C-alpha positions in Angstrom: -26.2 -4.7 4.0 -24.2 -6.6 0.8 -21.3 -4.0 0.9 -19.1 -2.1 3.8 -16.5 0.1 2.5 -13.9 0.8 5.4 -11.6 3.1 5.2 -8.8 4.0 7.7 -7.7 7.8 7.9 -5.5 10.2 9.4 -5.5 13.5 8.5 -6.8 12.7 4.8 -8.9 16.2 3.8 -6.4 15.9 1.1 -8.0 13.6 -1.0 -11.0 12.4 1.1 -13.3 14.3 -1.2 -12.3 13.2 -4.3 -12.5 9.6 -2.9 -16.4 9.6 -1.7 -17.5 11.3 -4.8 -15.9 8.8 -7.0 -18.2 5.9 -4.1 -21.0 8.3 -4.6 -20.9 7.7 -8.8 -20.4 3.7 -8.6 -22.6 2.1 -10.8 -23.9 -0.7 -9.1 -27.2 -2.5 -7.6 -25.1 -3.7 -4.6 -26.4 -2.1 -1.0 -23.4 -0.8 0.8 -22.4 1.4 3.5 -19.3 3.5 3.9 -17.6 2.9 7.4 -14.9 5.8 8.0 -12.5 4.9 11.1 -10.7 7.6 11.9 -7.4 8.7 14.3 -8.6 11.4 15.5 -7.7 13.9 12.7 -7.0 17.6 13.8 -7.6 18.5 9.8 -11.6 18.2 8.0 -11.0 14.6 7.9 -14.5 14.1 9.9 -16.0 17.1 8.4 -16.0 16.4 4.8 -17.0 12.8 5.6 -20.3 13.8 7.3 -21.3 16.1 3.8 -21.4 12.7 2.6 -23.4 11.0 5.2 -20.5 8.8 6.0 -20.4 6.4 9.4 -17.9 7.7 10.8 -16.1 6.4 14.1 -13.6 8.0 15.8 -10.1 6.1 17.7 -7.4 7.4 19.8 -4.4 7.4 17.9 -1.8 5.5 19.9 -4.3 2.6 19.7 -4.3 2.6 15.7 -2.6 -0.5 13.9 -3.5 -1.5 10.3 -4.9 -5.0 11.8 -6.3 -4.1 14.5 -8.3 -1.5 12.6 -9.0 -4.1 9.7 -10.3 -6.6 12.7 -12.3 -4.0 14.6 -13.9 -2.4 10.7 -14.5 -5.9 10.3 -16.8 -6.1 14.3 -18.3 -2.5 12.7 -19.4 -3.5 9.6 -22.8 -5.3 8.4 -22.1 -6.1 4.9 -21.5 -9.6 3.4 -18.7 -8.7 2.2 -15.8 -5.9 3.6 -13.8 -3.6 1.1 -10.7 -2.1 2.2 -10.1 1.4 1.4 -7.1 3.9 2.1 -8.3 7.2 2.4 -5.6 8.1 -0.1 -7.0 5.9 -3.2 -9.1 7.3 -5.4 -11.4 4.9 -7.6 -10.5 5.6 -11.5 -13.9 4.0 -12.9 -17.9 4.0 -12.0 -17.5 0.4 -12.3 -14.3 0.0 -9.6 -16.9 -1.8 -6.6 -19.0 -4.5 -9.4 -15.4 -5.3 -11.1 -13.0 -5.6 -7.5 -16.0 -8.0 -5.9 -16.9 -9.5 -9.3 -14.3 -12.7 -8.6 -16.1 -13.0 -5.1 -19.5 -13.6 -6.5 -18.2 -15.8 -9.5 -16.9 -18.2 -7.1 -17.1 -19.1 -3.0 -13.8 -20.3 -2.9 -12.1 -17.0 -4.1 -12.2 -15.5 -0.3 -10.9 -11.9 -1.3 -9.7 -10.0 -4.2 -7.9 -6.4 -4.6 -7.7 -3.5 -7.7 -5.1 -2.7 -10.1 -3.4 0.5 -8.7 -2.1 3.5 -11.1 -0.1 6.6 -9.9 -0.6 10.1 -10.1 0.5 12.5 -13.5 2.5 14.3 -11.7 4.4 11.6 -9.6 8.4 11.3 -11.4 8.3 9.1 -14.1 10.4 6.0 -12.8 7.8 5.6 -9.5 5.3 5.5 -12.4 7.1 2.7 -14.3 7.9 1.0 -10.5 3.8 1.1 -10.1 2.9 -0.2 -13.6 5.1 -3.1 -13.3 4.0 -4.3 -9.4 0.4 -4.2 -11.1 -0.3 -5.3 -14.2 -3.0 -5.4 -16.8 -3.9 -9.3 -16.8 -5.7 -10.9 -14.1 -5.0 -13.9 -12.1 -5.6 -16.5 -9.4 -3.7 -17.4 -6.3 -5.4 -21.1 -4.7 -3.3 -23.8 -2.7 -2.5 -25.7 -5.4 -0.8 -23.2 -7.9 1.1 -21.2 -5.0 2.4 -25.1 -3.8 3.2 -25.9 -7.0 5.1 -22.4 -7.6 7.0 -23.2 -4.5 8.3 -26.5 -5.2 9.7 -24.8 -8.0 11.8 -22.7 -5.7 9.7 -19.2 -5.5 9.3 -17.4 -2.2 6.5 -17.6 -0.8 6.4 -13.8 0.0 6.3 -12.9 -3.5 3.5 -14.7 -4.6 1.6 -13.6 -1.9 0.9 -9.9 -3.4 -2.4 -8.6 -2.1 -3.0 -4.7 -1.0 -4.9 -3.7 1.4 -5.0 -0.2 -0.3 -8.4 -1.8 -2.4 -9.2 -5.2 -1.6 -12.5 -6.8 -1.3 -13.1 -9.7 1.3 -15.2 -12.0 2.7 -16.4 -10.3 5.9 -17.0 -13.9 8.2 -13.5 -14.9 6.7 -11.8 -11.8 8.5 -14.0 -12.7 11.8 -12.6 -15.9 11.8 -9.1 -15.3 10.5 -8.2 -11.8 11.9 -5.3 -9.6 10.5 -1.5 -10.2 12.5 -0.4 -7.9 14.5 3.1 -7.7 11.5 5.5 -4.1 11.5 3.8 -4.0 7.4 2.3 -5.9 4.4 -0.5 -7.7 7.0 -2.3 -8.1 4.0 0.0 -10.6 2.9 -0.1 -11.9 6.1 -3.8 -12.8 5.4 -3.5 -14.0 1.8 -1.3 -16.7 3.4 -4.4 -17.5 5.8 -6.8 -17.5 2.8 -4.2 -20.1 0.7 -4.3 -22.9 4.1 -8.1 -22.1 4.5 -7.9 -23.8 1.5 -9.8 -21.4 -0.9 -8.6 -18.5 -3.2 -7.6 -14.9 -3.4 -7.9 -13.0 -6.7 -6.0 -9.8 -8.7 -8.9 -7.7 -10.3 -6.6 -5.4 -12.5 -10.1 -3.8 -14.7 -10.9 -2.5 -10.9 -8.2 0.5 -10.8 -7.9 3.0 -8.4 -5.0 6.0 -8.4 -2.6 5.5 -5.5 0.8 6.4 -4.4 2.8 8.5 -2.3 5.8 11.2 -2.8 9.2 10.0 -2.3 10.4 10.5 1.2 13.4 9.7 2.3 12.6 8.6 6.1 9.2 7.3 4.8 11.1 5.1 1.8 13.7 3.8 4.9 10.9 3.2 7.7 8.9 1.3 4.7 11.7 -0.5 3.5 12.8 -1.9 7.4 9.4 -2.9 8.4 9.0 -4.4 5.1 11.8 -7.2 5.4 11.0 -7.9 9.1 7.7 -8.7 7.9 8.6 -10.3 5.2 10.7 -12.9 6.7 7.9 -13.4 9.5 5.6 -13.8 6.5 8.0 -16.6 4.1 8.6 -18.7 7.6 4.9 -18.9 8.7 4.8 -20.0 4.7 8.1 -22.5 5.1 5.9 -24.1 8.2 2.8 -24.8 6.6 4.1 -26.0 2.9 7.1 -27.7 4.6 9.5 -25.9 2.8 13.4 -26.0 3.8 13.7 -22.2 5.4 17.0 -21.3 4.5 16.6 -21.1 1.1 13.9 -18.6 2.3 15.4 -15.4 3.7 15.7 -12.2 1.3 19.3 -11.8 1.7 22.8 -12.6 4.3 23.9 -9.3 6.0 26.9 -9.0 3.9 24.8 -9.4 0.7 22.6 -6.8 2.1 25.5 -4.5 3.3 27.5 -4.8 -1.0 24.5 -3.7 -1.7 23.8 -0.2 0.1 26.8 1.3 -1.3 25.5 0.0 -5.0 21.9 1.4 -5.0 23.5 4.6 -3.6 26.4 5.3 -6.7 23.1 4.4 -8.9 21.2 6.8 -7.2 24.0 9.2 -7.3 24.7 8.8 -10.7 20.7 9.2 -11.6 20.3 12.6 -9.6 23.5 13.5 -11.8 21.8 12.8 -15.3 19.0 14.3 -14.3 20.5 17.8 -13.3 21.7 18.0 -16.5 19.7 16.2 -18.9 15.9 16.9 -17.7 13.4 19.8 -18.0 11.0 18.5 -17.3 9.1 19.9 -14.3 9.4 16.7 -12.4 12.6 17.0 -12.1 12.7 18.0 -8.5 10.4 15.0 -8.1 12.4 12.4 -9.7 15.6 13.8 -7.9 13.7 12.9 -4.7 12.6 9.3 -5.7 16.7 8.7 -6.5 17.4 9.7 -3.1 15.1 7.3 -1.8 16.4 4.7 -3.1 19.3 4.8 -0.2 16.8 4.8 2.4 15.2 1.9 1.2 18.6 0.3 0.5 19.9 1.2 4.2 16.2 -0.1 5.8 17.7 -3.1 4.0 20.4 -3.5 5.7 19.2 -3.0 9.1 16.0 -5.2 9.2 18.1 -7.9 7.9 20.6 -7.5 10.0 17.8 -8.1 12.9 16.3 -11.0 11.4 19.5 -12.5 11.4 20.8 -11.8 14.6 17.3 -12.7 16.0 15.1 -14.8 13.8 12.0 -13.8 12.3 9.1 -12.6 14.4 6.2 -15.1 15.1 2.7 -14.4 13.3 0.6 -12.9 16.7 -2.9 -12.6 15.6 -3.9 -8.6 16.3 -6.4 -8.0 18.8 -8.8 -5.4 18.3 -10.4 -5.4 21.8 -9.2 -2.5 22.9 -9.6 -0.1 19.8 -13.3 -1.3 19.2 -14.9 -0.8 22.6 -12.6 2.3 22.2 -14.5 3.6 18.8 -17.3 6.3 19.2 -19.3 6.9 17.0 -20.1 10.4 15.6 -23.3 11.9 16.1 -23.8 14.8 15.0 
C-alpha cells in the first residue's frame, strides 16, 4: 500500500459524498486505501462511506481529540504515506493526490506537505479574501536552515510553521516515531516544528487544491480563537527553547493591548455591518453580516486566552497517547 487517506468524521453527511466522489476520480498510479475514523455519527456518515467501500472505524465521541485521532489513524493505516483529509474538504481536481504527495516523492528530506484551500462560491466576500490571502498560489519549502534564519530576523515561529491537516500528506513512520502533541488547536503546526527539529522539511503544494471553509458563527469563532491563542503560545515557547530564541519576544500580545483591541474590533465590525445593510444588495448580505459579527468573537476569545497565558504561562507540549482510542476503535463489518 502506497498511500492511506485518513478522514476523521462526525455527522459529516453534508459533504462526505462529494469528498469521496472526488477521491474516486483521482488520476493516479499510486495504490491507496481510505480509512474513515468516525466519532459515532448519528446521521448517514457511515452509510455513505460504506457505499464507497471505505474502511470504517468507529470510536466513542468522548475519546476524540484531533491529535489522538491522527495518532490512532497512523496505527490503523497501512500506507507508507498518510494523508489527513477533513470530511468537509473536497479535492478540486483529479490530480489533487499526485500533486500533494509530489514533494515527498521528489526528496527523502521532505517529511510532509499540505494543500491549498479555496473557499466555496457562496462564502462571504471578506471570508473569501481572507482564505485567498492565507493560501497563496506560490509553492514554498520550509527547512531547518531557513527557519533559523527567519527566526534570527525576529519573525514569530508560529507564523513560520504554517501547516494544515485539512489536507496534508505525511510520512507515516515519522508520525509513529513523533506522535502529535495534545493541544487545544494547531496540532498540525506543532507537528511542523517536530519536522524541522528532526532536520527535515515540509512543503506547501498549492497545485493540490481543496474546497474548504466554515460558515461564520460567533460562538465557534470565540472558541477557536481562544484555543488557537493558547496553542500558539505553547508552540512559540517550545520553538524558543529548541532554537535558542528569547521567549519574551514571542508572546502574541499583552492583556492590555488585547483589551484595547476588543473595542476597536467591535467598532470596525459595527461599521462594516452598517455599511453592508445600507449598501449591499447581494444575496450574501446575511452571511457577510455573520462574518463581521464573528470577528467580535475572535477578539473576545483572544482577550480571554492572552490573559490566561500571561497568568498561568504557556502550556507545555505533551504528546497525545492514542492507546485508549485505538483499543476502542471498532471496525465496520457490515
